[in-house]
C-alpha positions as CSV (number, residue, x, y, z in Angstrom):
1,Q,12.2,-6.4,-18.9
2,V,9.2,-4.7,-17.4
3,Q,9.3,-2.8,-14.1
4,L,6.2,-2.5,-12.0
5,V,5.5,0.1,-9.3
6,E,2.5,-0.3,-7.0
7,S,0.8,2.2,-4.8
8,G,-2.3,2.7,-2.8
9,G,-2.2,0.1,-0.1
10,G,-2.8,0.9,3.5
11,L,-4.9,0.3,6.6
12,V,-8.7,0.4,6.2
13,Q,-11.7,-0.6,8.3
14,S,-13.9,-3.5,7.4
15,G,-16.4,-2.3,4.8
16,G,-14.2,0.4,3.6
17,S,-12.5,0.9,0.2
18,L,-9.0,1.2,-1.3
19,R,-7.7,1.7,-4.8
20,L,-4.4,0.2,-5.9
21,S,-2.4,1.4,-8.8
22,C,0.4,-0.2,-10.8
23,V,2.5,1.6,-13.4
24,A,4.5,-0.5,-15.9
25,S,7.6,0.7,-17.7
26,G,10.1,-1.0,-20.0
27,S,9.5,-3.3,-22.9
28,I,5.8,-3.6,-22.9
29,F,4.2,-5.6,-25.7
30,S,0.7,-4.8,-27.0
31,I,-0.6,-8.3,-26.3
32,N,-0.4,-9.0,-22.6
33,Y,-2.3,-9.2,-19.4
34,M,-1.9,-7.3,-16.2
35,G,-3.4,-8.1,-12.9
36,W,-3.3,-8.4,-9.2
37,Y,-2.4,-11.3,-7.0
38,R,-2.2,-11.4,-3.2
39,Q,-0.5,-13.4,-0.5
40,A,-1.6,-13.6,3.1
41,P,0.7,-14.8,5.9
42,G,1.0,-18.6,5.7
43,S,-0.9,-18.8,2.4
44,Q,0.1,-19.2,-1.2
45,R,-0.1,-16.4,-3.6
46,E,-3.5,-16.3,-5.3
47,M,-4.9,-14.5,-8.3
48,V,-7.3,-11.7,-7.4
49,A,-8.1,-10.1,-10.8
50,I,-6.5,-9.9,-14.2
51,M,-7.3,-7.9,-17.3
52,Y,-6.1,-8.8,-20.8
53,S,-5.1,-6.1,-23.3
54,T,-8.3,-7.1,-25.1
55,G,-10.4,-5.9,-22.1
56,I,-11.4,-9.4,-20.9
57,T,-11.3,-9.7,-17.2
58,R,-11.1,-12.6,-14.7
59,Y,-11.8,-12.4,-11.0
60,A,-11.4,-14.7,-8.0
61,D,-14.8,-15.8,-6.7
62,S,-14.0,-14.3,-3.4
63,V,-13.8,-10.8,-4.8
64,K,-16.4,-10.8,-7.5
65,D,-18.9,-7.9,-7.1
66,R,-16.6,-6.2,-4.7
67,F,-13.4,-5.5,-6.7
68,T,-13.0,-4.0,-10.1
69,I,-9.9,-4.1,-12.3
70,S,-9.3,-1.5,-14.9
71,R,-6.5,-0.4,-17.2
72,D,-5.3,2.8,-18.9
73,N,-3.2,1.4,-21.8
74,A,-2.0,4.8,-22.7
75,K,-0.4,5.2,-19.2
76,N,0.5,1.5,-18.9
77,T,-1.3,1.5,-15.6
78,V,-3.7,-1.0,-14.1
79,Y,-6.0,-0.3,-11.1
80,L,-7.8,-2.3,-8.6
81,Q,-10.8,-0.7,-6.9
82,M,-11.6,-2.7,-3.8
83,N,-14.9,-2.1,-2.1
84,T,-16.6,-3.6,0.9
85,L,-13.3,-4.9,2.2
86,K,-13.3,-7.8,4.6
87,L,-10.8,-9.0,7.1
88,D,-9.9,-11.9,4.8
89,D,-8.7,-9.4,2.2
90,T,-5.7,-8.6,4.3
91,A,-2.6,-9.5,2.4
92,V,0.3,-8.2,0.4
93,Y,-1.0,-7.3,-3.1
94,Y,1.3,-7.8,-6.1
95,C,1.0,-6.4,-9.5
96,N,1.8,-8.7,-12.4
97,Y,2.6,-8.2,-16.1
98,H,2.6,-11.2,-18.4
99,S,3.3,-11.4,-22.1
100,G,4.5,-14.6,-23.8
101,K,7.4,-15.8,-21.8
102,L,7.9,-12.6,-19.9
103,D,6.4,-12.5,-16.4
104,S,7.2,-9.5,-14.1
105,W,6.1,-8.7,-10.6
106,G,6.0,-5.6,-8.5
107,Q,7.4,-5.3,-5.0
108,G,4.0,-5.6,-3.3
109,T,1.8,-3.3,-1.3
110,Q,0.3,-4.2,2.0
111,V,-3.4,-4.0,2.5
112,T,-4.6,-4.4,6.0
113,V,-8.3,-4.6,6.9
114,S,-9.2,-4.0,10.6
115,S,-12.4,-4.7,12.4
């Protein structure tokens, strides 16, 4: 099992920035991907950004050029730098770890963007 602990959410004004962090612990395999998903009220959970252990990244179209995902493999930590935040970015953000059949989720951190 892999445990994930997120931090960094909060309240920010539109146009502002936040940085989310997620630390993984437990049985971590070298081949994996880690990333961020979000779920707004009344909506389905959606992928925001993921990063493979190879360094390859994927982003949702809605966050490209505004969000940046990065990893520190030595610390088993993944980050999400969110810039130019918009009202539509308001959601609970979840960290995800995936390797083979193992799929783990964090408890979620609230990001609220105000006007």
